[in-house]
ZANU-135518 format. One line per 10 residues: their letters; for each residue x, z, y of N, C-alpha, C, O, CB. Coordinates in steps of 0.1 Angstrom, whole numbers. Glycine has a CB too. Example, Ala and Ser with C-alpha at 12.3 -4.5 7.8 and 13.67 -1.06 7.14 Angstrom:
2
as	132:78:-57:123:78:-45:132:78:-33:142:85:-33:113:90:-45; 128:71:-22:137:71:-11:129:79:0:134:80:11:141:57:-6
//
This chain:
344
mknenvsqmg	269:-75:-152:280:-71:-139:284:-88:-131:285:-90:-119:298:-62:-147; 284:-95:-141:290:-112:-137:276:-115:-128:277:-118:-117:293:-126:-153; 263:-115:-134:249:-116:-130:247:-115:-118:240:-123:-111:242:-109:-136; 255:-98:-115:247:-92:-101:254:-97:-91:249:-100:-80:246:-75:-100; 270:-99:-93:280:-103:-86:275:-120:-80:276:-124:-68:294:-102:-95; 270:-129:-92:266:-142:-84:257:-140:-77:257:-144:-66:263:-153:-90; 247:-133:-82:233:-135:-71:236:-129:-59:233:-134:-48:218:-129:-76; 241:-118:-60:242:-112:-46:249:-121:-38:246:-123:-26:250:-99:-46; 261:-129:-46:266:-139:-32:257:-153:-29:259:-162:-20:285:-145:-36; 247:-153:-39:236:-167:-36:225:-161:-28:221:-170:-20:228:-174:-51
fesnvtevpi	219:-148:-27:209:-143:-22:210:-135:-11:202:-136:-2:204:-137:-30; 222:-125:-9:221:-117:2:216:-122:16:208:-117:24:233:-111:4; 225:-134:19:219:-141:32:205:-142:31:199:-136:40:226:-156:36; 198:-148:23:180:-149:22:175:-135:22:165:-132:29:173:-155:6; 179:-127:18:170:-114:17:171:-108:30:160:-109:35:173:-103:6; 179:-102:37:181:-99:46:190:-102:59:203:-104:57:180:-91:42; 183:-103:72:196:-110:82:206:-96:83:203:-85:78:190:-115:102; 217:-100:88:229:-88:91:225:-84:105:227:-93:114:246:-94:89; 221:-72:108:218:-65:116:229:-66:126:239:-67:120:214:-54:110; 231:-67:141:239:-65:152:241:-52:150:233:-43:147:233:-68:166
ksesltlrif	254:-50:150:257:-35:149:256:-28:160:256:-15:159:269:-32:145; 254:-34:173:251:-25:185:233:-23:182:229:-12:184:257:-34:203; 227:-31:178:214:-26:176:211:-16:171:216:-16:160:208:-32:172; 202:-3:175:195:8:169:186:3:160:180:-8:159:188:16:177; 185:14:152:175:18:140:162:12:144:157:2:138:173:34:138; 158:18:154:144:16:163:142:-2:166:135:-11:160:147:27:182; 150:-3:176:150:-18:174:154:-27:163:152:-39:165:157:-22:182; 158:-23:153:157:-34:141:143:-37:138:136:-47:137:165:-28:127; 138:-16:134:127:-18:126:115:-26:136:106:-33:131:123:-3:120; 115:-24:149:105:-32:155:106:-45:154:96:-52:154:104:-30:167
raykitillf	119:-48:153:120:-67:151:114:-72:140:108:-83:140:136:-73:149; 116:-65:129:110:-64:115:95:-68:116:90:-78:111:112:-48:109; 88:-57:122:77:-55:118:69:-55:133:58:-50:134:76:-41:110; 73:-60:141:65:-60:156:53:-65:156:46:-62:165:72:-68:168; 46:-74:145:33:-77:149:24:-65:146:14:-60:153:29:-91:142; 28:-61:133:23:-53:125:22:-40:137:12:-34:140:33:-51:110; 35:-36:142:34:-23:149:27:-26:162:21:-16:166:47:-17:152; 25:-38:172:17:-41:179:1:-40:181:-6:-38:191:20:-48:179; -2:-43:166:-16:-41:163:-18:-28:162:-28:-24:167:-21:-47:151; -11:-22:157:-13:-6:154:-16:1:167:-27:7:169:1:2:149
icvtvltail	-5:-1:176:-4:5:188:-22:1:195:-30:9:199:12:-4:196; -23:-14:194:-32:-19:199:-50:-9:196:-58:-6:205:-31:-34:193; -50:-6:183:-58:-1:173:-59:13:180:-69:14:187:-51:-1:157; -50:21:180:-51:34:183:-52:35:199:-57:46:203:-40:42:177; -48:27:208:-53:27:223:-67:26:221:-76:34:226:-46:14:234; -71:15:213:-85:14:215:-95:22:211:-107:22:215:-88:5:211; -91:32:200:-96:45:193:-99:57:204:-109:64:206:-84:49:183; -84:57:211:-85:65:222:-94:66:231:-99:76:236:-77:63:228; -97:54:234:-107:49:245:-121:51:241:-128:58:248:-105:33:249; -127:44:227:-138:48:223:-141:61:218:-150:68:223:-141:41:215
tpeffniqnv	-133:65:208:-138:75:202:-128:88:202:-124:91:192:-142:69:188; -124:95:214:-114:104:212:-112:115:205:-102:122:204:-111:107:221; -128:118:198:-126:127:186:-118:123:175:-115:133:167:-139:129:181; -113:108:171:-105:106:162:-96:115:161:-94:121:151:-101:95:162; -88:117:171:-77:124:170:-77:141:164:-66:148:163:-73:122:183; -89:144:163:-93:156:156:-80:157:144:-75:148:138:-111:154:150; -76:170:142:-66:172:136:-69:168:118:-63:161:110:-63:187:139; -83:176:117:-87:172:103:-92:161:100:-90:157:88:-96:179:99; -99:153:109:-100:136:112:-84:129:105:-82:124:94:-100:133:134; -78:132:113:-66:125:112:-59:128:93:-54:120:86:-55:133:125
invvrqasvv	-62:138:92:-57:141:79:-66:134:68:-62:128:58:-56:156:76; -80:135:73:-89:124:62:-83:112:65:-84:105:55:-106:122:64; -76:105:77:-76:91:77:-61:89:67:-61:80:58:-76:83:94; -52:97:69:-38:97:63:-41:98:46:-34:91:39:-28:111:70; -49:104:41:-55:106:30:-62:93:23:-60:87:12:-63:117:32; -70:91:32:-75:79:29:-70:63:29:-75:52:25:-83:79:37; -57:67:35:-47:54:34:-35:58:26:-26:49:25:-42:49:49; -34:68:22:-24:73:8:-30:61:-4:-22:53:-10:-28:94:2; -42:61:-7:-47:57:-20:-45:42:-22:-40:36:-32:-62:60:-23; -50:35:-7:-51:23:-9:-32:20:-3:-28:9:-4:-66:17:1
givaigmtfv	-24:29:1:-9:26:3:-4:26:-10:3:16:-11:-2:36:11; -5:34:-19:1:39:-33:-4:24:-36:7:17:-34:-6:54:-43; -11:18:-39:-17:4:-48:-8:-8:-41:-2:-17:-47:-38:1:-45; -9:-4:-26:-3:-19:-18:15:-15:-22:24:-24:-20:-8:-19:6; 18:-6:-25:33:-5:-27:37:-13:-39:47:-21:-39:37:11:-29; 30:-11:-47:31:-16:-63:25:-31:-62:25:-36:-73:20:-5:-75; 20:-39:-50:15:-51:-50:23:-57:-43:24:-69:-43:3:-53:-47; 34:-48:-31:44:-56:-22:53:-61:-31:57:-73:-28:51:-47:-12; 57:-54:-43:63:-57:-55:63:-71:-60:71:-81:-60:57:-50:-63; 51:-69:-63:45:-85:-70:43:-97:-59:43:-109:-63:29:-82:-77
iltggidlsv	40:-93:-49:39:-102:-36:51:-110:-33:51:-122:-33:36:-93:-24; 62:-99:-30:74:-102:-29:83:-117:-34:91:-125:-30:79:-92:-34; 73:-113:-49:81:-126:-64:75:-139:-59:81:-150:-61:75:-123:-86; 63:-139:-53:55:-150:-51:42:-147:-60:34:-156:-61:62:-164:-54; 40:-135:-68:27:-133:-76:15:-129:-67:13:-129:-55:29:-122:-85; 9:-126:-77:-7:-116:-70:-7:-108:-82:1:-110:-91:-26:-127:-67; -15:-98:-83:-23:-90:-93:-37:-85:-92:-40:-75:-86:-17:-79:-93; -44:-90:-95:-58:-89:-93:-66:-77:-100:-78:-74:-99:-64:-103:-97; -57:-74:-107:-61:-62:-118:-58:-46:-116:-61:-39:-125:-52:-65:-131; -54:-43:-105:-51:-32:-102:-65:-23:-98:-65:-11:-100:-41:-35:-93
gailavsgvs	-78:-30:-91:-88:-23:-98:-94:-18:-107:-101:-8:-105:-93:-25:-97; -94:-23:-118:-97:-25:-134:-85:-13:-137:-88:-4:-145:-94:-43:-142; -73:-12:-132:-63:-4:-139:-65:8:-133:-60:18:-139:-48:-9:-139; -71:10:-122:-75:22:-115:-87:29:-123:-88:41:-126:-79:19:-99; -99:19:-128:-111:23:-132:-107:31:-148:-109:42:-152:-123:9:-133; -102:22:-154:-95:24:-166:-90:40:-171:-93:49:-179:-83:16:-165; -80:38:-158:-71:53:-157:-79:67:-157:-77:78:-162:-61:54:-143; -90:62:-145:-98:75:-142:-105:80:-154:-105:91:-159:-107:73:-131; -110:70:-158:-122:69:-173:-114:78:-183:-117:90:-187:-124:48:-182; -102:71:-187:-92:75:-196:-89:90:-194:-91:97:-203:-79:67:-195
falmlnsgtt	-86:94:-183:-79:106:-177:-91:117:-181:-87:126:-187:-75:106:-159; -105:116:-179:-115:123:-180:-120:127:-192:-123:139:-196:-123:118:-175; -120:114:-200:-121:118:-217:-110:123:-222:-112:130:-231:-124:106:-227; -98:122:-218:-89:130:-229:-93:143:-224:-99:151:-232:-71:128:-228; -92:147:-210:-90:160:-210:-104:167:-213:-104:179:-216:-85:164:-197; -116:159:-213:-129:165:-220:-124:168:-241:-127:176:-250:-144:148:-216; -116:159:-239:-113:158:-256:-104:172:-264:-103:175:-275:-102:143:-259; -100:177:-249:-91:188:-252:-76:187:-251:-68:194:-256:-94:193:-264; -73:174:-244:-57:172:-238:-54:178:-228:-62:181:-219:-52:158:-235; -38:180:-231:-38:192:-219:-35:182:-207:-33:170:-209:-24:205:-220
vpiallivil	-35:188:-196:-34:178:-184:-19:171:-182:-17:160:-175:-38:186:-170; -9:177:-187:2:169:-183:4:157:-195:8:146:-191:16:178:-182; 1:158:-208:1:148:-216:-11:138:-212:-10:126:-215:0:154:-230; -22:140:-205:-31:132:-204:-26:126:-191:-30:115:-189:-45:139:-205; -19:131:-184:-14:123:-172:-4:116:-175:-1:107:-167:-10:130:-163; 2:119:-186:16:110:-189:7:97:-196:9:85:-193:31:119:-202; -2:100:-204:-6:91:-211:-12:73:-202:-12:61:-204:-15:100:-219; -17:83:-194:-26:72:-178:-15:66:-175:-19:54:-176:-33:82:-161; -1:66:-170:6:67:-166:12:53:-174:15:43:-170:10:81:-166; 11:57:-186:23:50:-191:8:34:-199:9:22:-202:37:65:-206
igiligiing	-3:41:-200:-15:27:-195:-13:19:-187:-11:7:-191:-28:30:-189; -13:23:-172:-10:14:-165:5:5:-164:7:-5:-157:-14:20:-155; 14:13:-172:29:4:-168:23:-7:-179:27:-18:-178:50:14:-172; 17:-4:-188:15:-12:-204:7:-24:-200:10:-35:-204:5:-2:-218; -4:-21:-192:-11:-32:-186:-1:-41:-176:-3:-53:-177:-24:-27:-179; 6:-36:-169:16:-40:-161:24:-53:-169:26:-65:-165:24:-27:-157; 29:-46:-183:38:-55:-189:31:-65:-194:36:-76:-192:46:-51:-198; 19:-64:-200:10:-74:-203:9:-88:-193:11:-99:-196:-3:-68:-203; 6:-80:-178:4:-92:-169:20:-97:-169:21:-108:-165:-2:-87:-153; 28:-94:-171:40:-98:-169:45:-109:-180:49:-121:-178:48:-86:-170
igstffgiqp	44:-103:-190:44:-112:-205:38:-125:-203:43:-136:-205:35:-105:-218; 26:-123:-199:19:-136:-199:20:-147:-186:18:-159:-187:5:-132:-200; 23:-142:-175:31:-149:-165:44:-156:-170:45:-168:-169:35:-139:-154; 52:-148:-174:66:-154:-180:64:-161:-187:60:-173:-186:75:-147:-185; 68:-153:-201:66:-160:-214:52:-171:-217:55:-180:-225:65:-148:-224; 42:-171:-214:35:-180:-217:27:-188:-203:15:-191:-203:26:-174:-228; 36:-190:-195:37:-196:-183:22:-197:-175:17:-206:-168:43:-210:-185; 15:-183:-180:1:-184:-173:4:-183:-158:15:-179:-154:-10:-171:-177; -8:-188:-147:-5:-184:-133:-9:-170:-130:-20:-167:-134:-11:-193:-123; -1:-163:-124:-6:-147:-124:-20:-150:-115:-27:-140:-116:9:-135:-115
fimtlatmav	-23:-155:-110:-38:-154:-103:-49:-156:-117:-61:-152:-117:-40:-167:-89; -43:-163:-126:-56:-163:-137:-53:-151:-146:-62:-142:-147:-57:-179:-149; -40:-150:-151:-34:-138:-162:-41:-125:-156:-48:-119:-163:-15:-136:-162; -39:-122:-142:-44:-108:-140:-60:-110:-136:-67:-99:-136:-34:-101:-128; -65:-119:-133:-80:-123:-132:-85:-117:-149:-94:-108:-150:-82:-143:-129; -77:-123:-159:-83:-122:-172:-83:-106:-175:-92:-100:-181:-76:-132:-183; -72:-101:-171:-69:-84:-174:-78:-81:-161:-84:-72:-167:-49:-77:-173; -81:-81:-154:-93:-76:-147:-103:-75:-151:-111:-65:-147:-95:-81:-139; -107:-87:-161:-123:-90:-164:-121:-80:-180:-131:-76:-186:-129:-112:-165; -111:-79:-183:-108:-71:-199:-109:-56:-191:-119:-51:-194:-90:-74:-209
gngvalllsn	-101:-49:-183:-99:-36:-178:-113:-30:-173:-115:-18:-173:-89:-36:-166; -123:-41:-169:-136:-35:-163:-143:-32:-177:-152:-24:-179:-144:-46:-151; -139:-42:-186:-152:-40:-197:-147:-28:-206:-153:-21:-213:-155:-56:-209; -135:-27:-203:-129:-15:-215:-133:0:-207:-136:11:-212:-106:-17:-218; -131:-1:-196:-134:11:-187:-152:14:-189:-158:25:-188:-130:6:-169; -157:2:-192:-174:3:-193:-177:9:-205:-185:19:-207:-182:-12:-194; -170:2:-214:-170:4:-230:-167:22:-231:-174:32:-231:-156:-8:-240; -156:20:-231:-152:40:-231:-163:48:-227:-167:57:-234:-140:46:-220; -170:47:-211:-178:55:-204:-189:53:-208:-198:61:-204:-178:54:-191; -195:43:-216:-205:37:-220:-216:35:-206:-229:35:-207:-210:45:-232
gtpqtfmvds	-208:33:-196:-214:25:-185:-219:40:-173:-225:38:-163:-229:13:-193; -214:54:-176:-218:65:-169:-204:72:-165:-194:73:-172:-229:75:-178; -206:78:-151:-193:83:-149:-192:94:-158:-202:99:-165:-190:88:-134; -176:100:-159:-171:110:-171:-168:124:-160:-158:123:-154:-154:104:-182; -174:132:-159:-170:144:-154:-162:151:-162:-162:149:-174:-180:152:-151; -153:159:-156:-145:170:-160:-141:184:-157:-133:181:-148:-137:167:-161; -141:195:-158:-140:208:-154:-132:214:-159:-133:222:-169:-150:216:-156; -116:210:-152:-105:215:-158:-99:224:-148:-100:218:-137:-95:204:-163; -93:238:-145:-88:240:-139:-69:240:-142:-62:245:-151:-95:250:-137; -65:230:-129:-49:229:-132:-47:227:-118:-56:222:-111:-43:215:-143
liieffgngg	-33:231:-112:-25:228:-103:-20:216:-104:-13:213:-94:-16:235:-102; -21:210:-110:-15:191:-111:-28:187:-106:-27:180:-96:-9:182:-130; -42:188:-110:-52:181:-109:-56:185:-94:-62:178:-86:-62:184:-122; -52:199:-90:-57:203:-76:-49:196:-66:-52:193:-54:-56:218:-73; -36:193:-71:-25:182:-62:-28:170:-63:-23:164:-53:-11:182:-66; -33:164:-70:-35:150:-68:-47:148:-63:-49:137:-59:-34:143:-80; -58:158:-61:-70:157:-56:-71:164:-42:-66:159:-32:-79:161:-66; -76:176:-42:-78:181:-30:-68:191:-24:-71:197:-13:-90:185:-32; -59:193:-29:-49:206:-27:-37:200:-19:-39:190:-13:-44:214:-41; -24:206:-19:-12:195:-11:-1:209:-9:-1:219:-16:-20:184:10
igiipgpvil	5:207:1:12:217:6:12:221:19:18:214:27:22:215:4; 5:234:24:2:236:36:-10:224:41:-18:220:32:16:235:43; -11:220:53:-22:212:55:-19:196:51:-26:188:57:-27:215:71; -10:191:44:-5:179:43:-12:179:22:-9:186:13:16:178:49; -20:168:25:-25:165:11:-17:160:4:-7:155:8:-35:158:10; -21:162:-10:-10:159:-21:-9:145:-21:2:140:-20:-14:165:-37; -20:138:-22:-20:125:-23:-6:118:-11:5:112:-14:-37:121:-21; -11:122:3:-1:120:12:15:121:5:24:111:5:-3:130:23; 17:131:2:33:135:-3:35:123:-13:44:115:-11:35:153:-13; 25:121:-22:29:112:-31:33:97:-23:42:89:-27:16:111:-41
fvgitiiswl	27:96:-15:24:84:-9:39:79:-1:45:68:0:11:86:1; 41:90:4:56:92:12:69:91:2:80:85:3:57:109:18; 62:97:-8:79:101:-18:80:83:-23:90:77:-23:76:117:-39; 66:77:-26:67:66:-32:70:55:-23:74:46:-29:55:63:-38; 71:54:-11:74:45:-1:88:48:4:93:39:10:64:46:9; 95:60:1:111:65:6:118:53:-8:126:44:-7:115:89:2; 111:58:-18:120:58:-31:116:37:-33:123:29:-39:112:73:-48; 106:35:-29:106:19:-30:114:12:-18:121:2:-20:89:13:-29; 113:20:-7:120:13:1:139:11:2:147:2:6:115:18:12; 141:26:-6:153:24:-9:157:17:-23:169:17:-26:158:37:-8
vlkylpfgrf	149:12:-30:151:5:-41:154:-10:-39:163:-17:-45:141:7:-48; 144:-14:-26:140:-31:-20:153:-29:-14:159:-39:-16:125:-36:-7; 159:-18:-7:170:-19:6:183:-21:0:191:-30:4:171:-4:15; 186:-11:-10:200:-10:-15:203:-12:-30:215:-13:-34:205:4:-12; 192:-14:-40:197:-16:-53:198:-33:-57:191:-42:-52:188:-8:-63; 204:-34:-62:205:-48:-69:191:-54:-70:186:-65:-66:212:-47:-85; 187:-46:-77:169:-50:-85:163:-56:-70:156:-66:-70:155:-31:-92; 165:-48:-59:160:-51:-46:160:-66:-41:151:-74:-36:170:-43:-36; 172:-67:-43:176:-80:-37:171:-89:-49:162:-97:-47:192:-81:-32; 176:-88:-61:169:-98:-70:155:-99:-68:150:-110:-71:172:-95:-84
vygvggslea	147:-89:-64:133:-95:-63:130:-102:-51:121:-111:-52:122:-85:-64; 136:-100:-38:139:-114:-29:140:-123:-36:131:-131:-40:150:-115:-21; 150:-124:-39:156:-139:-46:144:-143:-54:137:-151:-48:171:-137:-57; 141:-139:-64:130:-146:-72:118:-153:-65:113:-164:-69:125:-138:-80; 113:-143:-53:106:-149:-46:106:-159:-35:96:-165:-31:101:-142:-44; 122:-160:-27:125:-168:-22:126:-185:-33:121:-195:-30:137:-162:-16; 132:-182:-43:132:-194:-49:135:-191:-68:146:-189:-73:144:-204:-41; 122:-192:-73:127:-187:-90:137:-194:-97:143:-188:-106:115:-189:-100; 139:-208:-94:145:-218:-103:159:-215:-96:169:-215:-103:138:-235:-102; 161:-213:-83:173:-210:-74:182:-191:-84:193:-189:-89:164:-207:-51
arlsgirttr	170:-185:-82:172:-174:-89:177:-174:-102:186:-166:-104:164:-168:-89; 175:-180:-110:175:-181:-124:185:-189:-128:188:-189:-140:163:-185:-130; 192:-199:-120:203:-206:-120:215:-199:-112:225:-205:-110:200:-219:-115; 212:-187:-107:222:-180:-102:225:-166:-110:232:-156:-106:219:-179:-88; 219:-168:-122:222:-160:-131:213:-145:-134:216:-136:-142:235:-159:-129; 202:-147:-123:191:-135:-124:184:-136:-135:179:-147:-138:182:-134:-114; 182:-123:-143:173:-127:-151:157:-122:-146:151:-112:-146:178:-121:-165; 153:-137:-143:141:-135:-139:127:-126:-143:120:-118:-136:140:-143:-140; 127:-130:-157:118:-129:-167:118:-112:-164:109:-106:-157:124:-134:-184; 127:-107:-168:127:-95:-170:124:-87:-156:119:-76:-157:140:-92:-176
iliivysisg	126:-93:-142:125:-88:-128:107:-91:-125:99:-85:-118:138:-98:-116; 104:-102:-134:92:-102:-131:80:-92:-140:69:-88:-136:90:-116:-132; 84:-90:-149:79:-82:-158:79:-65:-152:71:-56:-153:87:-84:-172; 91:-65:-145:93:-50:-141:81:-48:-130:72:-39:-130:110:-47:-133; 82:-61:-118:73:-53:-109:60:-61:-111:55:-66:-101:79:-53:-93; 54:-62:-122:42:-62:-123:41:-49:-133:29:-46:-135:36:-75:-127; 48:-41:-139:48:-29:-144:49:-16:-133:45:-5:-137:59:-30:-154; 54:-19:-121:56:-10:-109:38:-14:-106:31:-3:-106:71:-16:-96; 33:-22:-103:21:-26:-98:11:-19:-107:-1:-16:-103:20:-42:-98; 14:-16:-117:3:-11:-129:4:6:-128:-6:12:-130:8:-18:-147
ltaalaglin	16:11:-127:18:24:-125:16:29:-111:18:40:-107:31:28:-130; 12:21:-106:9:26:-90:-6:26:-88:-12:34:-80:17:15:-77; -13:15:-97:-27:17:-97:-31:25:-106:-43:28:-107:-33:7:-98; -23:29:-113:-25:45:-124:-25:56:-115:-34:64:-115:-10:50:-135; -16:56:-107:-16:67:-99:-26:70:-90:-28:82:-86:-6:66:-93; -32:60:-86:-43:59:-77:-57:65:-83:-66:72:-78:-44:44:-73; -54:58:-96:-70:66:-104:-69:78:-109:-78:85:-113:-77:58:-118; -56:82:-110:-53:98:-113:-57:107:-101:-61:118:-101:-38:100:-116; -55:97:-90:-60:107:-75:-71:109:-72:-75:119:-66:-56:102:-62; -81:96:-77:-99:94:-72:-104:104:-84:-113:112:-81:-107:75:-75
asrlyvghpt	-99:103:-96:-104:110:-103:-103:125:-102:-113:131:-106:-101:107:-111; -91:132:-98:-90:144:-95:-94:148:-82:-93:160:-78:-78:147:-97; -99:138:-74:-106:144:-62:-120:150:-61:-126:160:-55:-107:134:-55; -125:136:-71:-139:143:-75:-141:149:-87:-153:153:-88:-149:133:-74; -132:152:-99:-135:155:-112:-142:145:-117:-151:148:-125:-140:166:-113; -140:133:-114:-149:121:-123:-143:111:-126:-135:107:-118:-161:116:-118; -146:105:-137:-137:88:-138:-151:81:-139:-162:83:-144:-126:84:-157; -146:72:-132:-161:65:-129:-157:48:-133:-149:41:-126:-168:68:-108; -161:47:-142:-158:28:-145:-159:22:-138:-155:10:-141:-165:19:-154; -164:22:-125:-164:14:-114:-161:17:-99:-166:11:-89:-173:10:-115
adstimldsi	-148:29:-101:-144:36:-89:-138:25:-80:-132:16:-85:-135:47:-92; -139:26:-67:-130:20:-57:-130:3:-57:-121:-4:-53:-114:26:-60; -141:-3:-63:-141:-17:-64:-131:-23:-56:-122:-30:-60:-154:-22:-61; -134:-18:-41:-124:-30:-33:-111:-26:-33:-106:-31:-23:-128:-31:-17; -102:-21:-39:-93:-13:-40:-80:-26:-39:-70:-28:-32:-94:-3:-54; -87:-34:-51:-74:-48:-48:-77:-54:-36:-66:-56:-30:-76:-63:-59; -89:-57:-29:-85:-65:-17:-83:-58:-6:-81:-64:5:-94:-73:-13; -85:-44:-6:-78:-36:5:-63:-35:3:-57:-31:13:-83:-23:7; -56:-38:-12:-43:-34:-8:-36:-49:-8:-25:-49:-4:-37:-22:-18; -41:-60:-12:-34:-70:-8:-38:-73:7:-31:-81:14:-36:-82:-17
aavviggtsl	-48:-68:13:-50:-66:28:-40:-60:35:-35:-64:45:-62:-60:30; -37:-50:30:-26:-42:37:-11:-44:35:-3:-37:41:-27:-30:36; -7:-56:24:3:-60:22:3:-75:36:9:-78:46:3:-62:6; -4:-79:31:-8:-92:43:-8:-86:58:-2:-94:67:-25:-99:39; -13:-77:62:-9:-71:74:2:-68:76:5:-72:88:-13:-61:77; 10:-63:69:24:-55:70:33:-67:73:45:-64:74:29:-45:56; 29:-82:73:41:-89:73:44:-95:59:50:-106:60:52:-80:77; 42:-92:49:47:-97:36:38:-110:33:26:-111:31:46:-86:24; 51:-122:34:43:-131:29:36:-132:19:37:-122:12:47:-138:29; 29:-140:13:24:-148:1:26:-154:-8:22:-154:-20:19:-153:1
mggrggvggt	38:-164:1:47:-171:-10:59:-162:-14:66:-166:-22:53:-185:-5; 61:-152:-9:71:-143:-14:82:-147:-7:83:-156:1:74:-145:-30; 93:-137:-10:108:-137:-6:110:-128:10:121:-126:16:111:-155:-5; 95:-125:13:101:-121:31:87:-108:33:75:-110:33:99:-140:47; 95:-95:35:85:-86:38:89:-72:32:100:-73:25:71:-92:31; 85:-61:32:89:-54:28:77:-40:25:65:-44:24:99:-54:35; 80:-26:23:72:-17:21:70:-11:35:59:-5:36:77:-9:11; 77:-10:45:73:-6:62:60:-12:64:49:-5:64:85:-14:75; 60:-25:65:51:-28:72:40:-30:60:29:-34:65:55:-41:81; 38:-27:47:27:-24:39:20:-11:46:8:-11:49:32:-22:24
vlgalllamv	31:-1:47:26:16:51:19:15:62:8:21:61:38:28:54; 21:7:74:15:2:86:3:-5:81:-7:0:86:24:-7:95; 1:-14:75:-10:-22:74:-20:-13:66:-32:-16:67:-7:-36:67; -17:-3:57:-26:7:50:-30:15:62:-42:15:61:-18:16:37; -25:22:72:-27:29:78:-35:22:87:-45:28:93:-17:35:80; -33:11:90:-42:-1:101:-56:1:95:-65:8:100:-37:-21:100; -56:-5:83:-66:-7:75:-77:10:77:-89:9:82:-58:-10:57; -73:20:75:-79:34:73:-84:35:88:-96:34:92:-68:47:68; -75:36:95:-78:38:113:-88:31:118:-96:37:126:-66:31:122; -90:15:114:-103:8:120:-116:12:110:-127:10:115:-101:-9:121
anllnllgvs	-116:16:97:-125:21:88:-130:29:93:-142:27:97:-122:25:77; -119:46:98:-126:56:105:-134:55:119:-144:61:123:-117:63:107; -124:44:125:-131:43:140:-145:33:140:-154:34:148:-118:34:151; -145:26:129:-160:19:128:-173:28:124:-185:26:127:-160:8:117; -167:41:115:-175:49:108:-178:57:121:-190:58:125:-169:58:96; -168:63:130:-170:70:143:-184:65:154:-191:72:160:-156:69:150; -184:54:152:-189:43:161:-205:42:155:-214:37:162:-180:28:159; -206:47:143:-220:41:135:-221:26:131:-231:21:128:-234:42:145; -208:19:130:-213:6:124:-217:5:111:-211:14:105:-205:-4:125; -223:-2:104:-227:-3:91:-215:-6:81:-205:-12:85:-238:-12:92
pfhqqvakgi	-215:-4:70:-205:-10:60:-202:-25:59:-191:-31:57:-210:-7:47; -215:-30:62:-213:-47:60:-207:-51:72:-197:-59:70:-226:-56:58; -210:-48:82:-201:-52:95:-187:-47:96:-179:-54:103:-207:-46:105; -183:-33:87:-170:-34:84:-163:-41:78:-151:-44:82:-168:-28:81; -168:-46:67:-161:-59:59:-161:-72:63:-154:-80:57:-167:-61:47; -171:-75:76:-168:-84:85:-155:-83:93:-147:-92:95:-177:-84:93; -153:-72:98:-143:-66:108:-130:-70:100:-122:-78:104:-145:-49:109; -129:-62:90:-116:-64:77:-111:-76:78:-100:-77:82:-120:-62:60; -121:-88:74:-119:-98:71:-108:-107:82:-99:-114:80:-131:-102:67; -117:-101:96:-110:-109:109:-95:-105:110:-86:-114:111:-118:-104:125
iivaailftt	-92:-90:108:-81:-85:110:-71:-91:101:-59:-92:103:-81:-71:110; -77:-94:90:-64:-99:78:-61:-115:87:-50:-117:90:-72:-103:55; -71:-125:90:-70:-136:93:-63:-136:106:-56:-146:110:-82:-140:93; -64:-125:112:-55:-124:128:-41:-120:125:-31:-124:131:-62:-111:141; -40:-112:112:-30:-109:108:-21:-117:107:-10:-117:113:-31:-103:100; -24:-128:96:-19:-139:88:-14:-147:101:-3:-150:103:-31:-148:77; -24:-149:108:-21:-159:120:-9:-154:131:-4:-164:137:-34:-160:127; -5:-144:133:-1:-139:144:14:-138:135:24:-140:142:-10:-125:151; 16:-137:122:26:-135:115:30:-148:107:40:-147:99:23:-125:107; 24:-158:108:31:-173:104:41:-175:112:39:-173:124:21:-185:105
phlkqhikqq	54:-180:107:65:-184:117:61:-202:121:57:-212:115:83:-182:109; 65:-201:136:62:-212:138:49:-221:138:49:-233:135:69:-215:133; 38:-214:142:24:-211:141:19:-225:150:10:-231:146:20:-196:147; 26:-228:163:21:-237:174:28:-249:168:22:-260:169:26:-231:191; 39:-249:162:43:-263:155:32:-268:143:27:-279:142:60:-259:148; 31:-258:136:25:-259:121:9:-268:126:5:-279:122:21:-240:111; 3:-259:135:-8:-266:143:-9:-279:146:-18:-288:143:-10:-261:153; 3:-280:156:7:-296:159:5:-306:147:-4:-315:146:22:-298:163; 16:-302:135:15:-310:128:3:-315:116:2:-325:108:25:-307:124; -5:-305:119:-19:-306:112:-27:-313:120:-35:-320:114:-25:-294:110
wtgl	-26:-313:132:-36:-317:144:-32:-334:146:-39:-341:153:-33:-306:161; -18:-340:141:-17:-355:140:-23:-357:126:-30:-367:125:-1:-362:141; -22:-350:115:-30:-356:106:-44:-359:102:-49:-363:91:-26:-352:100; -49:-355:115:-68:-356:112:-69:-369:115:-79:-376:115:-82:-347:123
//
């Protein structure tokens, strides 16, 4: 209790600005994510002009379904990046989760038990990342890079380098994959649920304030009594959990655990977080922007597909969008450029 009171006094002003009471919720949201919202509106208008068929209800559902997988991983990544870290292992966790799920089902394990074990695998890998980054002082980039290499190798070893198909009738698998409630796909429901829970945690719980505090200044957070090691291990566990859920969704959708499934998920999730306005330096951002970032990436990919643009050009477009988003969300950009110019 003492630690929580001290840290709240030290960091509450750094985490969130005190809103003006007369300001509406809509205005506060726009102020927080104005660049991402404007980019989203621009892409929507451009899509309406170039490809009106985009707004076919089935196509919109497909876009949101596509965004949900990246979005779920990106929400876990948001927690990590808010602390000033990075997690490069999410793609490997996704692959290991899908392959493990398929192998367990083929060996006769019940679906609930297999699902629980996969989630625990994701959390465990996240804990390993957190321990390596804290107790042993390994830079998160290097630690998660090593975990990514090991995870990719494990996925290939478990599957002998081949996709592992499974044929199991289960409402859980149907919900995670191609089912849902009405016209709303299951992955979208999971995405919305995880988003709401994450937003509430970061907004209202002491843990959320601690996450922002650690990202703002690790040493100051430690001196204020925050158990920084615990916070960092938890955020990497959250990232591992969301990556494992994405692996379950991918495997359930195709009824196959692929050792190289969704190899771009790591880059896409980081891109969604950055486009959403979360600072890679930590301490600033949130899941609201990440959701918009994931939807924006999915919309652009779908728009380019409808226009017949090749996947190679799509990668170029994605890179340009990421750079543009970073430039637009960089505070005092003109002043920064001026300072660098004088240093030439």
